[in-house]
C-alpha positions, 0 to 999 in steps of 0.5 A: 414858589420854589422850583423844588415845589413843582417837583414830584411829591413823595408821601411820607407817613408820619405819626403825631401825638394828640397834643401835637395835632391839637397844636397844629390845628390851632395854628391852622385855625389861626391862619398860619397854615392852610393844612396840616400838610402845609404846616409839616412841609413848612416846618421840615423845610425850615428845620432843614434850612437851619441845619444847613446853616449850622453846617455852613457856620461850623465850616467858616473860620473867622478871619483874624485881622491885624491891628494894621488891617483894622486901622485900614478898615476903620480909615476906609469907613471914616472916609466913606462916612465923610463923603456921605455926610458931604453929599447929604448935609454939606450942600445945606450949609451954604 
C-alpha cells in the first residue's frame, strides 16, 4: 500500500453511463476489482501515471552518439560478453 493511500480521502461525485456501470460491474464480478470505488481509484491512478510518463518522455532529449562513441560502447559490450562467457563456459572446456 502506498503512503498516499493512508492520507485523507476526498469524495468526488461522478456520473457514469449505464453501459460503463455494467462494464465496471462485470470486472468486479470477474474479480479484477473489489468495488466500483476500487476500480475508479485504480483507473484514475493508472491514467495519471500514464500522463506523467508522457510528460517525462516529452521532455527527454535523445542523446546523439558519434560513430566513435558507438564503437566505444560496442567494444565495451563485446568485452563484457567475453568475460561472462569465460566465467560461465570456459571452465567446462578443460
